[in-house]
N, C-alpha and C positions, 0 to 999 in steps of 0.2 A: 517717559510716559508713566502716569500714575496708575495705581491699582484701583479698580472699581470696587467700592465698598457698599454693602447693603445698609441702608438706614431706613427709619420710618418715613423719611421724607421722599425717598426715591423708590420705594417698593409700592406696587399696585396690587390690590387684591380684587380681582374681577368678581362679578356675580357668578355664583356657581349653580349649575343645574343639578348638582349632587347634594347641595345643602338644603335643609328644610327648616321651616319655622316650627319651633316647639313652644306651645302655649301651656303653661302649668302654674298651679298654685301650690305653695308649700306651707305646711302647718307644723307647729310644735305640739307634741303629744306628751302626756304623762307616762304612758305605757302603751302596749298593744291595745287596740280597741276591743271592747267586749265581743266575744265570739272568736277571737284569734288567740292562739297559744304558741309559745316558743317552739313547741315540738311539731307544729303544723308545717305543711309543705312550704318550702322557701328556697330561694337562691342565695348562694354565697357570692358576694361581690367584693373585689379588691380594686380600688382605684389608685393609680399612681399619677399624681399631678406633676408635670414637668415644670420646674421652677422658672418663673419669669415668662411663662407662655400661657396660652389659652388651650393647651393640649393635655390630654390624659390618655393613659392606657388602662382600659377596663377589662378585667378578667371576671367572667361570670361562670360559676360552677353550679351544676345541679347535683346536690349531694346524693340523690336517689340513683341517678344514672352514671355519675362521675364524668359527665360530658362537660366540655368547656366551650365558651365563646369568648374570643378576645377581640376587642375593638380599639382602634386608635382613633380618638375623637377630638374634634375641635368644637368648642361650644363657647358662645359669647353673646352678650346682650348688646344689640346695636345702640340702645338707649340705656346708659348706665343707671338711670333713675327708675327704669322699668325692667326688673329682672324676671317678670312673668312671661316675656316674649324673648326667646333666644334663637339664634341660628346655630344649628347643629349639623355636623358632617361626620359620618362614621366610615372608617375603612376596616373591614373585617380581616383579621390576620390568621395565618396558619401557625403551627407550632414553631417553625423555623424563624418566621418573621417576628413572632413574639419574643423569642429568645434573643434575637439580634437587638431588639429594642429594650431588653431587660436592663440595660445600663442605666435606665431612668427609674430605678426602684426606690427613689426617695419620695417624700411627701405622700405617704400612703394613708388611705382610709380603708377600713374593712367594715362590712355590714352584712346583715342578713336581710333580704327583701321578701316581704310577704305580700300576697295579693289579697285585697279586701274590697268587697263590694258594699256600697251603701247608697240607698235610694237611686239605684240604676247607674251609679258612677263607679268606675274601677279605680281604686286607689293603690298606690305602691306604698307600703309601710316599711320604713327602713329602721332596723334596730342596730345601732352602731356597736362596734367591738373595739378592743384595744384602748387607746387613750381616750376615746369618746364613749366608752361603755356607760350606759345610762341615758344617752341621747336617743330619742325616737322622733322621727320626722315622717310625715305623710305627704305624698305628692299626688295630684290628680291632673290629668291632661285634658285639653279641649281642642276641638276642631276649628272653632271660630272665636273671634274676639268677643262677640256678643255673649257667648256661653261663658267665657272666662270672666268677663267683667261683671256678670250678674250672679256668679256663684257665691252663696253665703258660707260663712264659717260653719263647718260641720260640728255637731254637738260633742263629738269625742276629741276635739282639738282644744288645746289651751290657748293658742295664739296663731295669727296669720303672720308668717315670717318671710314670705316670698321676696320682698324687696329689701330685706336686710342682708347685705353682702356677707355678713358673718356666717350665715347659714348656707352659703354656697360651698361646694366641694373644695374649690381652690383656696378658700379661707379655712374651712374646717380642718384641713390636713395639717394646719399649723397650730392647732389649739388642743387643749385637753378638756375633759368634761368639767373640771373645776373652773377653768377660765370661762367656759361657755355658760356655766351656771350663773356666774356673776353677771354676764351680759344679759342672760334671760330674765333676771330679776325684774327688769323694767316691764317686761311683758306680763309677768305674773302679778305685779302690783296694780296693773291696769284692770284686772278682772274684778 
């Protein structure tokens, strides 16, 4: 008798009542938008992307309270040409569970996340650290497709990069800022 082996052809991923659609736009910035300062209130985020999967372990620390949230996340775009609409599922972990999963401490991204409001919209501004020091991205989320599709480029953004896979966490964790700067030249020359 043969051994049953999991393959992409024989595994089924059913619809999940726990997954939700995330609609967002992502923008490349020169620096923090006017009105934000590096010393302003922020969260410290460490993402560990598990190689070859759509999974990450996210640790979020509030430096003022020293409280942590740890999430085991699966995030993917059903349409690889439209990265503005993703399916995301989070499992919140306690300290013991996070420690058990710490064997996946490779492919790391570190960033400080600032909240920023502009024209009634709440943005997350990510200032990256480590190998990506110098990269600043903004994200804004939407409840409906109509809101997402009609949202213009904000004046503090250099470029719209949502559908550029290079600017996704799973890709960024394998790059340095110097490599990213070469890639971003195309966006800057379009201005």
